[in-house]
N, C-alpha and C positions, 0 to 999 in steps of 0.2 A: 504493500499499500503506499504508494510513494508520496501520498498527500499527507501521511501520517508524519509530522514533523518532530525532532528530538524535542525533549522538553527544555526550553531555555534555561533551567536552573541546574541543570545536569552537567557536573563537571568529570568529562571522563579522561583528560589527561593526567599523567602522572598517578595513576592509579596504584595503588599498594600491591606489593607481592602477597600472596597468601600459602601459608602451611598449615596442614590440620593438626590437630594432636592425635588424630586417630591413626590407625595402622594405615588406611588407604591414602597417606599425605600425597603420593608422588601422583597417583591417578587424579585425586583433588586438586592438587594445585595447577595441572595442566589444564583441567576443566574450568577452573576459575579464572585463569589467565585468558582463556578463549574467550570466555563469557565478559571479560573486562571489556573487550572490543565492539564497537558498533557492528553490527551483523544481521544476517539474514533471520537471526531467531529472536531481534528484539520484540519485546513484549507491548501490549497497548494499553496507554496509561488511561486512566478515567477519571473524572470527578465522584461527589457523591452519588449523584444522579445517574451513572453510568454512560456519561457524555465523553466520548473521547478528546482527550487534551494532548496527546502526543505519544513518544514512543520511548524507550529506554532499553538498554543491553538488560538480559535477562538477570546479570549478577545486581548490576547497579540497582534493579526494581526490589532487589530482596535484603540490600544494605539499609544499615542505620534505621530500623524502625519501618522500611521498607516504603515504596511509591504504590500507591493504591493501583491495580491491574487488572484486567479479565482472566480469568481462568475455565477450565473446566474439568468435572469430574465425571466419567463413565461408571455406572454400576451395572455390569451384567448379571442378569438373574434368568434361571431355567425355571420349567414348568413345575418344578418341585420346591421353588421360592429359595434355592440356594444361591448364595451371592458368591460370585468367581473374586477373590483376592489374590493381590499381589503383594509380595513382599520385595520392596524396594533395594535394590543394589547396595551393597557395602560403598560404592564409589559415588553413591548420589551425594550432591553439595549438601543437601537439606535433608533430615529426616531420613539417613540411612538405614537400612535393616529393618525399619518398620513395615508391619501389616497394612495395607490401605485397600482403597477399592479399587477396582479393574484397571482403570487407567485415567491418569490426570497429567494435565499440561496447559497450554497457554495457545489461544488463537494468537498469530504471528502477525506483526504489522506489516511486514514484506509480502507477505500472501494474499493476493486479491480474492474478496471476498469472506475473509477472515472476521473483518471488521464490522461485518453484518449482522451483529446481535447474536440472537439466538440460531439462526441460519449458519453463521459464522463459527460459532462455537460446534455446531454438529459436522461440519465441513474439517473444521481442524480435529474434532475427535476422532472422526474416521481416519484421517491419515496418522494420527500419532498412534492410533490402537494397532494398526496394521506395521506400523515400527516397532513398536515395544512388544507386542504379543506376536507377531508374525501371522495375525488371523485378520482376514477382511471382515467389515461389518457389513453383512448382507443385508439388501433392502432398506436402509437407513431411514428411508422416509415411511416405512412400517414398523421399524421394530426401535428405532431412537427418538425418545420424547424427552425434553425439557420440562421437568416436574418442580423444579425449586432452582431460584436464584437467591444467593446470600451474600453477605459480605461478614468476612471474618479476618481475624489477626492471629497467628501464632508463630513463635520463635522456635527455632529447630534447637534440639538438646545439643547437638555438634558443635562446640565453639572453635572458631579459627584464630589462627595466631597472627596477626599482621605485621608485616615488618614495615615500620616508618623511620624516617630520619630519628625520631626521638626514641626508638626502640621496639620493642615487642607489644603490641595491643591486641586484646580480644575483640573479635567480630561476631556478632551473632547474627546470622541468616534468619529473616522473617519474612513469613507469609502475609501479605497483606492484598486480599482477593476480592473481587466481586466473581464468585464461582457459579457456573452453570452447571446444575445438577443434570445428568442424561442419564435415564434409565433405560435400558437396552435389555430387551427380551429376546431370548433365544429358543429355537426350537431344538428337536431331538439331534437332528442330522448336525447342526451347529455345536451343540454339547459335545457329539461324538469328535468333531473336529479338535475343538479344544481340549478334550481328553487325551488326544493324540498328541497335542502340544505339550501338554502337562508331563506325559508317560516319556516323551523323547527329549525333554527340558529344551524343546526347540525355540523358545521366546529367545529376545534381545537379551543375552546375559549382562549387557552393560548397562541394562536400565531396571532389570527384573531378576532376581535369584530365585523366586518362588511363585508357582501359581497354585492356588488350592480352592476346592469348593467350601461354603462355610453356611450353616443354617443360623438361624438367630442365637440358639444356644450356643453354638461354636465361638460366635463371635463376641458374645457375653464374656465367655470363660477366659478369651485373651484379650479382652478389652484393655489391657495397659500398653499391650505392643501396637495399638491401632494407632494411626496419625491424627491429628487431631482434628482436620476436616472432615474425615471420615465418620469420627465419633458424632459430628454435628449432624451431618447428613443423615447417619445412621437412626440418631434418638429423635431427630424432629420429623424427619419424612420416611425411612426406609424400614423401621422398626414397625411403626404403626402399619403401614401396609401390608409388611410380610406378615403380620399376626392376624390380619383382618380376613375373614373367611369369603368375604364379598368384594376385596378389592378391588380398584379399576383405577386406571390410569388418566390424571387430569393433568393437560400439557399447559403449560404457562404459554402465554402469547405474547406478554406485555413485557418488554426489557427493563421497565424502570420499576415491576414489581417485585422489589429488593427486599429481603429480610435482613435488617440489620443486626450482626451480632458481636459487634465491636464494642 
């Protein structure tokens, strides 16, 4: 999206160098250096009403309390009301090794159509789902529904050590997002495909270290392992829906219908 300009307040020159306190410091250091440069994966910055105000490199948007930007969370559910969870790879810059929803990322400022609200979030989700899970979202017009949009903020438990002229400083990475919750319903054929990917570990191991099906009881039992955004959408939307014997999907159509949880 060439018409989305860099936020004037962003200072991208002389970015600090980063090291992780964790064992994955080498991989993470490379990732953070790449993210510090203006790139094709710039995220879309928005105001409190979800109106676009600019763009920023992914790392910059997650530093120092975060810059409010758009994100999406795909939740794949089968006919038995099992949820497909992923464990985030150990090399992830934020919330590594934690269990989360099936796929989550950001609409991108550089991709035509990604800025088009709900439709853009769905488009970006299909692309990212294929990239992370190596599985296509079949018939997204029928199987992918935006059921909730919420604003939240969460700080990653992994602290980074920042090299500055004054010495080492700690940096917290922060999620500050307007998140489109996308419910993805799959049939038995798609479940079989997902199971084959799980059995062969054919997913993108740079992003995902595990895929597993979980019901409500399983999720509750492993609650402390879950990412904060998944806890939010599970408690507010997913859990009541999964437990309802007559659950139906109501799709959100208004981009401004945002639940503020900050």
